[in-house]
Structures are given as C-alpha cells and as structure tokens.
C-alpha positions as CSV (number, residue, x, y, z in Angstrom):
1,M,-41.9,3.5,34.7
2,L,-43.7,0.3,34.0
3,Q,-41.9,-2.4,32.0
4,A,-44.3,-2.1,29.0
5,A,-43.7,1.7,28.8
6,R,-39.9,1.1,29.0
7,H,-40.0,-1.5,26.2
8,S,-42.0,0.9,24.0
9,A,-39.5,3.7,24.7
10,I,-36.5,1.5,23.9
11,I,-38.1,0.4,20.6
12,D,-38.8,4.0,19.7
13,A,-35.2,5.0,20.5
14,V,-33.8,2.1,18.4
15,Q,-36.0,2.8,15.5
16,R,-35.1,6.5,15.6
17,E,-31.3,6.2,16.3
18,R,-30.6,2.8,14.8
19,V,-28.1,2.1,17.5
20,V,-28.5,3.1,21.2
21,R,-26.3,2.7,24.3
22,V,-27.4,1.2,27.6
23,S,-26.1,4.2,29.5
24,D,-28.2,6.6,27.3
25,L,-31.3,4.5,27.7
26,A,-30.8,4.3,31.5
27,Q,-30.6,8.1,31.7
28,L,-33.6,8.5,29.4
29,L,-35.8,6.1,31.4
30,G,-34.6,6.9,34.8
31,V,-33.6,3.3,35.7
32,S,-30.4,1.4,36.3
33,P,-28.3,0.0,33.4
34,M,-29.0,-3.5,34.7
35,T,-32.8,-2.9,34.2
36,V,-32.1,-1.7,30.7
37,R,-30.0,-4.8,29.9
38,R,-32.8,-7.0,31.1
39,D,-35.3,-5.1,29.0
40,I,-33.1,-5.4,25.9
41,E,-32.7,-9.2,26.5
42,A,-36.5,-9.5,26.7
43,L,-36.9,-7.4,23.5
44,E,-34.3,-9.4,21.7
45,E,-36.2,-12.6,22.6
46,A,-39.3,-11.1,21.1
47,G,-37.3,-10.2,17.9
48,R,-37.8,-6.4,18.4
49,V,-34.1,-5.4,18.9
50,E,-30.7,-7.0,18.7
51,R,-28.2,-6.8,21.5
52,I,-24.7,-5.4,20.8
53,H,-21.8,-4.7,23.2
54,G,-23.0,-1.8,25.4
55,G,-26.4,-1.3,23.7
56,A,-28.9,-2.4,21.1
57,K,-29.7,-1.9,17.4
58,L,-32.3,-2.7,14.9
59,P,-32.3,-6.5,14.1
60,G,-30.0,-7.3,11.2
61,D,-29.5,-3.6,10.4
62,A,-25.8,-3.1,10.8
63,S,-24.4,-4.9,7.8
64,T,-25.7,-2.6,5.1
65,H,-27.2,0.4,6.9
66,E,-25.0,3.5,6.8
67,P,-26.1,6.2,9.3
68,G,-25.7,9.8,8.1
69,F,-22.8,12.0,9.3
70,E,-25.1,14.4,11.4
71,L,-26.5,11.5,13.5
72,K,-23.1,9.8,14.1
73,S,-21.5,13.1,15.0
74,T,-23.8,13.4,18.1
75,Q,-23.0,9.9,19.4
76,L,-20.1,8.9,21.8
77,T,-18.6,12.4,21.5
78,A,-16.4,12.0,24.7
79,E,-15.0,8.7,23.5
80,K,-14.3,10.0,20.0
81,H,-12.6,13.1,21.5
82,A,-10.3,10.9,23.7
83,I,-9.4,8.8,20.7
84,A,-8.7,11.9,18.7
85,V,-6.4,13.4,21.3
86,E,-4.4,10.1,21.5
87,A,-4.2,9.9,17.7
88,A,-3.0,13.5,17.4
89,S,0.0,12.7,19.5
90,L,1.3,10.5,16.7
91,V,1.4,13.4,14.2
92,Q,4.6,15.4,13.7
93,E,5.5,18.5,11.7
94,G,6.1,17.8,8.1
95,M,4.2,14.5,7.9
96,A,2.0,13.5,5.0
97,I,-1.1,11.8,6.6
98,G,-4.3,10.3,5.3
99,L,-7.6,10.9,7.1
100,G,-10.4,8.6,6.1
101,A,-14.0,9.9,6.2
102,G,-16.0,9.5,9.4
103,T,-16.9,11.3,12.7
104,T,-13.9,9.9,14.6
105,T,-11.4,11.0,12.0
106,W,-13.3,14.3,11.9
107,A,-12.7,14.7,15.6
108,L,-9.0,14.1,14.9
109,A,-9.0,16.7,12.2
110,K,-10.4,19.2,14.8
111,E,-7.3,18.4,17.0
112,L,-4.9,18.9,14.1
113,V,-6.4,22.0,12.4
114,N,-4.2,24.4,14.4
115,G,-1.5,21.8,15.1
116,P,1.7,21.0,13.3
117,R,2.1,22.0,9.6
118,I,1.4,18.8,7.7
119,T,0.0,17.6,4.4
120,V,-3.5,16.0,4.7
121,V,-5.0,13.7,2.1
122,T,-8.6,12.9,2.7
123,N,-11.8,11.6,1.0
124,S,-14.0,13.6,3.5
125,V,-15.6,16.8,2.3
126,R,-16.3,17.6,6.0
127,I,-12.6,17.3,7.0
128,A,-11.4,19.4,4.0
129,D,-13.9,22.1,5.0
130,L,-12.7,22.0,8.5
131,F,-9.1,22.7,7.5
132,H,-10.3,25.5,5.3
133,H,-12.7,27.2,7.6
134,G,-11.5,26.2,11.1
135,S,-13.4,24.7,14.0
136,S,-15.7,26.2,16.6
137,S,-12.6,26.9,18.8
138,G,-11.2,29.3,16.2
139,P,-10.3,29.9,12.6
140,A,-7.9,27.6,10.7
141,R,-4.3,28.7,10.6
142,F,-3.8,27.7,7.0
143,G,-0.5,26.2,7.7
144,S,-1.3,22.7,6.4
145,T,-1.8,21.6,2.8
146,V,-5.1,19.7,2.2
147,I,-5.7,17.4,-0.7
148,L,-9.3,16.3,-1.3
149,I,-9.6,13.3,-3.6
150,G,-12.7,13.0,-5.8
151,G,-15.3,10.3,-6.1
152,E,-18.9,9.3,-5.4
153,R,-20.3,10.6,-2.1
154,T,-21.8,8.2,0.5
155,P,-24.3,9.0,3.3
156,S,-21.4,9.4,5.7
157,D,-19.8,12.0,3.4
158,A,-17.0,9.8,2.2
159,L,-15.8,10.1,-1.4
160,V,-15.4,6.6,-2.8
161,G,-15.2,4.6,-6.0
162,P,-12.9,4.3,-9.0
163,I,-11.8,7.9,-9.1
164,A,-10.9,7.9,-5.4
165,T,-9.0,4.6,-5.7
166,S,-7.1,5.8,-8.8
167,S,-6.0,9.0,-7.0
168,L,-4.8,7.2,-4.0
169,K,-2.6,4.8,-6.0
170,Q,-0.4,7.8,-6.9
171,L,0.3,8.9,-3.4
172,H,2.7,8.0,-0.6
173,L,1.7,8.8,3.0
174,D,3.5,8.5,6.3
175,V,0.4,7.3,8.2
176,L,-3.3,6.8,7.6
177,F,-5.9,7.3,10.2
178,L,-9.0,5.3,9.3
179,G,-12.4,5.0,11.0
180,V,-14.5,1.9,10.6
181,H,-18.1,0.8,10.9
182,G,-17.4,-2.3,12.9
183,M,-14.7,-4.6,14.2
184,D,-15.0,-8.3,14.9
185,A,-12.7,-11.2,15.8
186,H,-13.5,-13.1,12.6
187,A,-14.7,-10.4,10.1
188,G,-12.0,-7.9,11.0
189,F,-12.6,-4.2,10.2
190,T,-15.7,-3.7,8.1
191,T,-18.0,-1.1,6.5
192,P,-21.6,-1.2,5.1
193,N,-20.5,0.3,1.8
194,L,-18.8,-1.9,-0.8
195,L,-17.1,1.0,-2.6
196,E,-15.9,2.5,0.6
197,A,-14.2,-0.8,1.5
198,E,-12.3,-0.8,-1.8
199,T,-11.3,2.9,-1.4
200,N,-10.1,2.3,2.2
201,R,-7.9,-0.6,1.0
202,A,-6.4,1.7,-1.6
203,F,-5.8,4.2,1.2
204,M,-4.0,1.6,3.2
205,S,-1.8,0.6,0.3
206,S,-0.6,4.2,-0.1
207,A,0.5,4.5,3.6
208,R,3.5,3.3,5.4
209,S,1.4,2.5,8.5
210,T,-2.3,2.4,9.3
211,V,-4.0,3.4,12.5
212,I,-7.6,2.4,13.1
213,L,-9.7,4.8,15.2
214,A,-12.8,2.9,16.6
215,D,-14.8,3.5,19.8
216,H,-16.0,0.6,21.9
217,S,-19.5,0.5,20.3
218,K,-17.9,-0.8,17.1
219,W,-16.9,-4.1,18.7
220,G,-19.1,-7.0,17.5
221,V,-20.6,-5.0,14.6
222,V,-20.1,-6.5,11.2
223,G,-20.6,-4.5,8.0
224,I,-21.2,-6.3,4.7
225,A,-17.8,-5.5,3.3
226,S,-14.4,-6.3,4.8
227,I,-11.7,-3.6,4.8
228,T,-8.9,-5.6,6.3
229,R,-8.1,-8.3,9.0
230,L,-7.3,-7.3,12.5
231,E,-3.6,-8.3,12.2
232,E,-3.1,-6.2,9.1
233,V,-3.2,-2.8,10.8
234,D,-0.3,-1.3,12.7
235,E,-2.3,0.3,15.6
236,L,-5.8,0.5,16.9
237,I,-6.9,3.3,19.2
238,T,-10.1,2.8,21.1
239,D,-11.6,4.0,24.3
240,S,-11.6,2.7,27.9
241,L,-15.2,1.4,27.8
242,L,-14.1,-1.5,25.6
243,G,-14.8,-4.8,27.4
244,E,-12.1,-7.1,28.7
245,D,-12.8,-9.9,26.2
246,A,-12.6,-7.5,23.3
247,R,-9.4,-6.0,24.7
248,R,-7.9,-9.5,24.9
249,V,-8.8,-10.4,21.4
250,L,-7.6,-7.2,19.9
251,A,-4.3,-7.2,21.9
252,E,-3.6,-10.7,20.6
253,N,-4.2,-9.7,16.9
254,V,-3.4,-6.0,16.2
255,A,0.2,-5.0,16.3
256,K,-0.4,-2.3,18.9
257,L,-3.5,-1.5,21.0
258,R,-3.9,1.9,22.5
259,I,-6.7,2.7,25.1
260,A,-7.7,6.3,25.3
261,E,-9.3,7.4,28.6
262,A,-12.6,9.0,27.9
C-alpha cells in the first residue's frame, strides 16, 4: 500500500475509533509496526493525529472525550482479561468489594460472577446486570449480594454525582477495584468526567484499599479531572505490554505494581 493510502486509512481509523493501536493498524494495513510508527510520526507533524504509547489518537481529544461502553468493550480484550484474572485472585469469600464502572472492571465482574460469595457495591449498571443475569459462559449463581448506587449516567455507563457520592459515604468496603481513563507521572490517575472523578474519590474513601486496573494504553493519557495521585493507591494491575519507562515510574510511585501476562 502506498504511503498516501496508508495515511488516509490511519486518519480514518483514528477518527472512527478515537484511539487506535499500532499493532491493529499494522494488521489492517498489512505492513510492519515500524512502518506504522513512521506514518504516525509524519501524521503528527502534520497535525492530523497525536502519538500516544503504543498507538495514536485524535489531537487534543483525550482530556474530555469519553468513549462509549460498546466501543471500549471491543478494545484490548486480551489485556483486560489478563488484568481481570489477576485482580480476581485478590477476592475472597465474604468480602465486601467495590467495582467502579468501566470495561476492565466489567471484565473482572465476569470472573467473579460465579466465584466466591461476596457483597458487591458498584456504580455500573452493566456490572449489576451481569451479576443478575450471568455472563455468556453461563447463568449467574445468585450467591453474591449486589448493591447498585444511584446517580447521573455517563457515556461509559457510570452512575455519578451527588447521589452516588452521598451513598458511598455510608459504606465500608474491604477493597475497591477502579478503572481509569489515563495514568501519568505528573497528573496521576484521571478521567474525562468531572463528576466521575468526585464519585471515584468517594469510592476510595469508603474502601480500606484501592486497586487500580489499567491496561498499557492508559499510560501517558491525561483526562481533564484528577482522581488521585499515583502514590495514593495500594496496588496497580496492568498488562505486560506496558513499556519499561512506564514500569519504572509506576514501580517507584505506587505501593505495589502487578503485571498480568496477556
């Protein structure tokens, strides 16, 4: 494929998906990842896309753009599954856990739906439905108690706002599993939604420990609203495609870094 055609295809993919991976583009275009990286560099110089770790996105789009659940649920599925399996190993019978909204925590819910009997508090309609109806692998066992807090619904199907925050202040959880929009050495863990940031901070205050679930594509992405600093979480679970520089920064700042093999 000629360079001009590749550039056009990359721009179309970025405009359609908002965020694309080098590996996906290489497969789509039938070229090497190195060729894709050079194309992305050229397109960035022209102001058409913005490079991120492992891919490209729309210029200036990440801070306030919030992709819908359906789109995000089709991206990085192997990495999210690996993270979910690792996170599920931390859950024991009788625990009261929090599950924030998002596709990675949804992947964790799929691992837990027929697992130990626990109490789940969530602000995700999707996760609550999953525990009620079961996953594609089988019906739910109905052994766990699920508490769905109320609030205003976001594009990613999170319930946020004053009602959600007020509900969380009355609860006491053993551990919170939280997904994020981005993670950065200076900005910490962030989201593109101001109300979601406030709700997630209330979630953290209700839990004895907080575990962040974030795949490698989240590194270097900065949403408009900060949730918390890197050093304020107890654990971070990410996948094995995270770069060495990012691993070093995170290992130096978060209390415990877990790498899940995708």
